[in-house]
C-alpha positions in Angstrom: 0.0 0.0 0.0 1.3 3.4 -0.9 1.4 5.9 1.9 -0.3 9.3 1.6 1.8 12.4 1.2 1.5 15.7 3.0 0.0 18.1 0.4 2.7 20.7 1.0 5.5 18.1 0.6 3.7 17.1 -2.6 4.3 20.6 -4.0 7.9 20.6 -3.1 8.7 17.1 -4.3 6.9 17.5 -7.6 8.8 20.7 -8.4 12.1 19.2 -7.4 11.5 16.0 -9.4 10.4 18.0 -12.4 13.5 20.2 -12.4 15.9 17.3 -11.7 14.4 15.1 -14.4 14.5 17.9 -17.0 18.1 18.5 -16.2 18.9 14.8 -16.4 17.2 14.6 -19.8 19.2 17.5 -21.1 22.4 15.8 -19.9 21.5 12.5 -21.5 20.3 14.0 -24.8 22.7 16.9 -24.9 26.4 17.1 -25.9 28.3 14.1 -24.6 31.5 16.1 -24.0 29.8 18.2 -21.3 28.7 15.6 -18.8 30.2 17.2 -15.7 28.4 17.5 -12.3 28.6 21.3 -12.7 26.9 21.3 -16.1 24.0 19.3 -14.5 23.1 22.5 -12.6 24.3 25.2 -15.1 23.4 23.8 -18.6 21.3 26.3 -20.6 19.0 25.7 -23.5 18.5 22.3 -24.9 15.6 20.0 -25.7 13.5 21.4 -22.9 13.4 24.1 -20.2 14.0 22.9 -16.6 12.8 26.3 -15.4 9.6 25.8 -17.2 9.2 22.3 -15.9 9.7 23.5 -12.3 7.4 26.5 -12.6 4.5 24.6 -14.3 4.9 21.8 -11.7 4.6 24.4 -8.9 1.6 26.1 -10.6 -0.1 22.7 -11.1 0.6 21.3 -7.7 -0.5 24.5 -5.9 -3.7 24.5 -7.9 -4.3 20.9 -7.0 -3.8 21.6 -3.3 -5.2 25.1 -2.8 -7.2 25.8 -6.0 -7.0 29.5 -7.0 -5.4 31.1 -3.9 -2.9 33.9 -3.2 -0.1 31.3 -3.5 -1.4 30.2 -6.9 -1.6 33.8 -8.1 2.0 34.6 -6.9 3.3 31.4 -8.6 1.4 32.4 -11.8 3.1 35.8 -11.7 6.6 34.2 -11.2 5.9 31.7 -13.9 5.1 34.5 -16.4 8.3 36.3 -15.3 10.4 33.0 -15.8 8.8 32.4 -19.2 9.5 36.0 -20.3 13.1 35.8 -19.1 13.7 32.4 -20.7 12.3 33.6 -24.1 14.1 36.9 -24.1 17.3 37.4 -26.0 20.6 36.7 -24.3 22.7 39.9 -24.3 26.0 38.1 -24.9 25.2 36.5 -28.3 21.8 37.8 -29.2 20.2 34.4 -29.2 17.2 33.1 -27.3 17.9 31.0 -24.3 14.9 28.8 -25.1 12.4 28.5 -27.9 8.7 28.4 -27.3 8.9 24.6 -28.1 11.5 24.0 -25.4 9.3 26.0 -22.8 6.3 24.0 -23.9 8.0 20.6 -23.6 9.4 21.6 -20.2 5.9 22.7 -19.0 4.4 19.4 -20.2 7.0 17.4 -18.4 6.4 19.4 -15.2 2.7 18.9 -15.4 3.0 15.1 -16.1 5.4 14.6 -13.1 3.0 16.5 -10.9 0.0 14.5 -12.0 1.8 11.3 -11.5 2.6 12.2 -7.9 -1.0 13.4 -7.5 -2.5 10.1 -8.7 -0.1 8.0 -6.7 0.0 9.8 -3.4 -3.0 12.1 -3.0 -5.9 10.3 -4.7 
């Protein structure tokens, strides 16, 4: 039997798992010559956005636990800021850090991880 999870721990663990899994996918799929421990936390761009995965996971999990609340609205605001920052041009080379597709894929990953935790531990 699977034990129930505290709803607030559910928010934390789903965000952490989403970010970590997104970074792991970028490491596995990305350039093989850059497989250092440091690049696991600092790798930019790639097949998906780990920032997006974490923010959409936070947004989804807070909505599941609290519905539309002050916390949800604050996370929604921060999600929009993160999306805006990730899609803006990098001043060093004039390229985008992430494309809309990478943000979308990261967001889908975050939502899927959150829903998996929800159906396993909270339902």
